[in-house]
C-alpha positions in Angstrom: 0.0 0.0 0.0 1.0 3.6 0.4 4.0 4.9 2.4 4.8 8.3 3.9 7.8 9.6 5.7 7.4 12.1 8.6 10.6 14.0 9.3 9.4 16.3 12.1 10.1 14.0 15.1 11.4 15.9 18.2 14.9 14.6 17.7 14.8 15.1 13.9 14.7 11.4 13.1 12.6 10.3 10.2 9.6 8.1 10.8 8.2 5.9 8.1 4.4 5.4 8.1 2.6 2.7 6.0 -1.0 2.6 5.1 -2.2 -1.0 6.0 -5.9 -0.8 5.4 -8.9 1.4 4.6 -12.4 0.1 5.6 -14.9 2.4 4.0 -17.9 0.5 5.6 -16.6 1.1 9.1 -14.9 4.4 8.2 -11.5 3.2 9.6 -8.0 3.7 8.4 -5.1 1.6 9.7 -1.6 3.0 9.7 1.6 1.1 10.7 4.9 2.4 12.0 7.1 -0.6 11.4 10.1 0.8 13.3 7.9 1.2 16.4 6.4 -2.3 15.9 3.0 -0.6 16.2 -0.3 -0.2 14.3 -2.8 2.7 14.8 -6.4 2.7 13.6 -8.3 6.0 13.1 -11.9 6.8 12.6 -13.8 10.1 12.0 -14.1 12.3 15.0 -15.6 15.8 15.5 -14.0 17.5 12.5 -10.9 15.3 12.4 -9.6 11.7 12.5 -9.2 10.3 16.0 -7.7 7.1 17.3 -10.3 4.4 17.5 -11.1 2.9 20.9 -9.1 -0.3 20.0 -6.7 1.7 17.9 -3.3 0.9 19.3 -1.9 -2.5 18.6 1.5 -4.2 18.6 2.6 -5.9 15.4 4.8 -8.6 17.0 4.3 -9.1 20.7 7.6 -10.9 20.9 9.5 -7.7 19.9 9.9 -4.4 21.7 7.1 -1.9 20.7 6.4 1.8 21.1 2.7 2.6 21.0 3.0 6.1 22.3 4.3 8.5 19.7 5.3 12.1 19.6 2.6 14.7 19.0 4.0 15.6 15.6 4.0 11.9 14.4 0.4 11.5 15.8 -0.8 14.6 14.0 0.7 13.5 10.7 -1.0 10.1 11.0 -4.3 11.7 11.9 -4.1 14.2 9.0 -3.3 11.4 6.6 -6.1 9.3 7.9 -8.5 12.2 7.7 -7.5 12.9 4.1 -8.3 9.3 3.2 -11.5 9.2 5.1 -12.8 12.4 3.5 -11.6 11.7 0.0 -14.3 11.6 -2.7 -14.7 8.2 -4.3 -15.2 7.9 -8.0 -17.6 5.3 -9.1 -17.2 3.9 -12.6 
């Protein structure tokens, strides 16, 4: 699927985001941060995408994981999810 690089982490380190899934029926977007061993699922909120109630998951429980991210990384994920959730669909 799609990939995006966020460069505005507090220490200047680049963070790679991957789009894992889009579920239009449930209005959910799932984004992975492979380097953090974590997956985040967003849904529409009041005017913006918010983390779903069950939205934080570890990819591989046997590995170290970071499921709390910096504000800038979270905002980039939420903005990307919102852009996907609100995109117009073309029906052929």
